[in-house]
N, C-alpha and C positions, 0 to 999 in steps of 0.2 A: 572336179574336171568335167564332166562330160560336156555342160555349158560349153564352157570356154574351149573346148575341143570342132563344139559346134561353128564357135564364130572363126577357129583358124583352119576348119576346112574349106566352108563359107570363102575365105578371103583366097584362101589355094585354090578356089573354083574360081575366081577372077582373073587370079593373074592367067589362068588357065586358058577360059572364055578371051583376054584382052589378046592371044595371039591371034586370032579369027577376026577379029574385029570389034567395034562398040556395042552392037547390033544382041543386046541381051539384056536380061534382068534378073536381077537375085534379090531373094528374099528369104529373114531368118523368120520361122515359126508361121507361116503362112499357108500354104496348100499343106506342108509339111514342116518335119526339122528344117530343112534346104527343100526352098523351091525357084528352080532356073528354068527362065524360059529364052527360049535359040532356036532358029532359023525355022518360028513356027511350031517348036515340040517342048511340052514342059516336062522339065526332070523333076521328079520328087524323091526328095534322100531321106533317108534316114540311117542314122548316126549311133555305132554304141561300140564306148570308149570303153573296153577290157581288159582284166587283169590280163597278164599271162598266162597261159596254159586254159583257156578258154575257148568250148569248142561250141558249134553251131548245129548238136544234133538235130534229127528229125523234130524230135520234140521240144525243141530248147523253145523257151519265152519269153525271147529278143524277137525269133523267126514269128513265131507265133502272133507275136503283139504288131510287127508289123502287116502282118497277112492282115488282120482284124483292122487295123486304121484304112488300108487301101481298099478292103472290100466293103466296109462300113459307108468310104470316100465313093468307090462306084455305086451301090445301092443309092444313095443320096444322089449321084447324079453331078459331083463336084468332080469325079474322076473322067475324064474323056479316054476312054482305052486305042483309041484311034491314032489318039495325037500323047499322050502320054508314057515316058519313061519309065520304070519303080527302081529303084535303089536303094538296096539295104549293105552299106558302107559300115562294116565293123574289123576291129582289131582282133575278135577272136577267129579261129580254123574253124574250114570246113573239114567232114571227114571226108577221106574217097568215099565214095559211092552215095553220099547224100544227098538229101533235098538239096541242100543248100547247095553242093557240090557239081548238082547236075543243073541248078540253075544260076551257074556262073558266068562270065561274058565270053571263056572260050567258046566260039562255033561247036568245032568238034565235038566236046565233050558237054555240050547240054541238050537237055534232053528233058522237058515240062513236064510231059506225061508221064513219064517214069520219077521225076519230084511230086507232082502229084497224087500216083500210087502211095509214093512213100508218106507224105504227108497223110492220107487217108487213114494210113496205117498206125502212126504214131498217134491220133487224134482219135482211133477209135482205143488204142488201148491207152490210153489218158484217163477216155470219158468212165471204162471197166473202173480203172482203179479208184478213181474219182468218184463213182458208182458205191463204190466197198466203202471209202472213208467215209459218207455221207450215211451210208446205211449203220455206221459204228458210231459216229459222232454226228447226228441227226442237225442237232439245237447251233454247231458252230461251221460247218462244213457247205451248209444251203444255203450261207449267206455269202460266199466266193463265188465272184460275178463269172458269166461261159466264156471261156478266152474263145473259144469254136463260133460261136451262135452267129455272129459277123458272117463268118465264112462259110457255115453250111446254109446261111440265105439266099447265097448265090447259086443256081443253076452250075451242074459240073462244069456243063460248055464253057460256062461265064466264067468258073475255075479259072480253066485250063487260058481260057483267053486272056486273065490277070496274069497268071504264072507266063504266059508269051513275055511280057512286058515288064518282068522283074530280072533284074539282074543283082547276085549275092555275088558283093567284094568284099571278100575276108581276107584274112591277115593282113588286115588292111596296117599303113603306119600309123603309129600312137603320136600324140598331143608332143614329142618332144622331135619323136621325129619329119613330123610334119613342119615344125619350125625350122630344121634342118634344109627342107624341104624352098623353103620359103625364102631363107637365108641366099639360098643356092640362085632364085631368082630377084634378089636385090642383088646381088655379085654382079649379075651378067645388067644392070640397070647402074652400077653405081661405083663396080669393084667392090672386091673384096675388101679391105679396110674400111668402106666407110659401109659396108653389105649392112652389120648388125645394127648403126646408127640408123641407117636409112628404114629397117624392117620395124624399128618401136617406133618413128615417129607412124608408117604406112599402118600398123596397128594400132594405135591409137586412135588416129583418123578414122580409121573401120571400125573397131569396135562402137568410138561414139554416134556413127552414122546408123551402125547396126542398130544398137541402143534408140536410135531416134527412130527409126522404123518399124519396130517392136513396139513402142510406148506410144505413137502421133499418128497419126496420118501421112506422114512424110513421102507414104510413097516405097515402090521399091528402091535397090542402087542400081541403077542404068548402067551399062557398059561406057556411055559420054560420061557421064559423071564419075565413075569410077577413073577412064581412064583421064580425065583431067586432073584430076587428086595424085594419081601416078606420076603425071607429067611434072605438073607441078611442084610436086616433093623431089624429085629427080631431079629437076633445074637447081632445085638448092645444094645441090652435090655437085654441083659442077665444080671445076677446078676453080674458077673467077668469083666461087658463092661460098656461103655456109647458110646451114638450117635456122633460121626463124623461128622459135615454139611456140606455136599459140598459147602454151601455157603462159610464160615468161610472160606477151602480150598483153594476159592479163594480168600481172603482178600489178597492185597499187603502189602498197609501200603506205608505214602509217610517220609521218615526219617526228611525233613526238617519241618514237620510240629510237630516233638516231642525234636526239638534238645534241650530244656530244663526238658528234664524228666532226673531223677536222673539218671537212667540204662545206659541211653546215654551217660553220663558223665561218668558214670562210663568205659563205654568203650573209651574212649576219653582218660580218664589217664591212660589208660593200654596199648591205642599203636592202637589202634583196624582200623585197618582203614576202609573207608566212605564205600565201596560195601559190609564188613561184619556189618557194621553197621546198612548197610538200609536192612537186611536179620535178622538182631537182632528185629530190628522194625516191622515186619513182622512176626517174628515167637510170640514177646510180643503181639503184637495186633491181630493176632488167637488164642492164647490163653485165653487173658483176653476174647475174645467176647465167645468164648467158654464155659468158666467157671461159667462168667455171666448168659449163657444160662443155663448149667444146673442147675444153683442153682435159676434163676427164677421157673423153668419148673417144682419144686423139686425130679432131679434124683437124688440128689445126699445125704449119708447120715449124720445123724447129727457131725460134728465134721470131717468129710471125710477131705474137704478142709485141714484144721489144721493140720490132721497126715497125709496127703501131704507134707505140707510146711515144715512140723518137722523131715520127712524121707527126702528129699533134702538139709535140711541145715545138717543134719549129715555128709550126703555124703558129701557133701561140705567141712562140717567142717576139717573133716580128712586130706586132700589135703591142704585146708589153712593151718593150720597150718605145716602139714609136708614143707610146700612148705618156711615159714619162719624159721623154723628152721633149713634148709637147706641153706637160702640167710646169716642166722645170725643177729646182730645187724648194723653191719659196711657195707654192701652193698649199695654196689654205686647205683647210679641213673636206670643208662641202667642193670645192671643186675634184679634189682627188675621191672622194665617194660617186660625184655624178660620172667622170671617168672609169672610173669601178661598173659602174652599172653600163655602163655603154657596150666595154669591151665584152662584159656579161652576155648581155642581148645578142653580140653577137657569135659567144656560142649554141643560145637558145634556139636563137634564126635563121642562122647562116651558112652555119660551121657543119658541113657534110660530106666528111671526110671516111669515104667507106672500107672497112679493112680490106676487104676487095673488091674489084672493080665492079661485081653483080651484088653484092651484100649492101643496099642502100638503107637499111632501116636506122632512121634517126637516132634512135636513142642509142646504140652503139655507139656514135660517136658522143653525143651528149652527155651519156652515161659515163662512159669513157675519161672526158677531162673530169669528170664529180673524180673518178677514183686516183685519176694523177693528183685534184687539189688536196684531197686524203691522205695524200704523202708529202705536201708542198710541196710537190714539183712544178704547178701552174697555178698562180692566182689573180685575184682581179684585183685590190685594190693594190695600190701602187707600193706599199710598204708592210705588204701581207706577210713575208716572211716573217721579219724583225718583230713584229706586234704577236704573233702568233706564235712562233717560238717563244715568248717572252711571258704569253696565256698556257701554253701549252708545257714548258719547265713546270717542274715537278718543285712543290714550296720550298723544302730542306733541303733544294739545291744553289738557292738564293743567298748571297751577302749580305 
């Protein structure tokens, strides 16, 4: 849950930054859980997704682990306190008059000096308890790491200077509420009906990009890169367009698994070679998968598929009937097969009939023709209907 929360908060931060322009970068597991560079300032974020009722007390492990990370980075000269802002974002609650409360973002209640005093008291009390435990169980307790060593290694003025840069954002929205906020941003971009579908695809792109950034030297995600991806995806949800998903484009299909499909038999009847049959299976699989997804996500208008298939059928019908007229009633099988190949070549290479004006992916047209061919609504051989109806008729129904 914590790792997914980290990804989702980073994505939300990207949408926040996008409002101010594209001059920023964001990275995961770089300088911190999230590292954001914007306007010459580096923001380092520690994230803690905790169960409801959790509190950030002065001795809370989450608080001291964050201080340990930052103190170690200051000692190693990894953090420049003149240009770094340090954030601890947690779903836990900071009690009133606690160190975490005094390090909150609200200026009238911030008091880093008082926070430092409370933290010192909490550290000293914890050290006293630890010393008693160590005296009672020296073999086990002495092996425990010191939570406060990195903090203690900083001189007190440097500790205070560090706390001046710290903001503790407590009672933060959890992973589910963060998704709700992201859906709100998506609704602004594409409207409420498409918001969930848009966000699912945006998260898919972002998660893959974040994995690449963490696993390979792909560099941080830039504002320009995010803006381009966001805009490209938003354009797919315009009224004249529909989204084409990368995982659908990656589908290849196995022709051997679909030899009994009617549209494959149509191709064999037309004398289409096995390599082109394999391509046809791929296009059919892509189109059927994408169309099902559009339908399941309510991205299509009522009757839109029926209207589209009517357009395809009418375009096919003109060419099919012209082919039959040219062949005549006495055409030889070789001539009919050659004409069928010519008609099918039109589907492969020329027929580009978008379901919407902006959705021009060729496999939607080609694959939709194969879906129609599977139902015998269209065909390539002049006698496709009669021959395939006989072939597909159950053996027991023949007299």
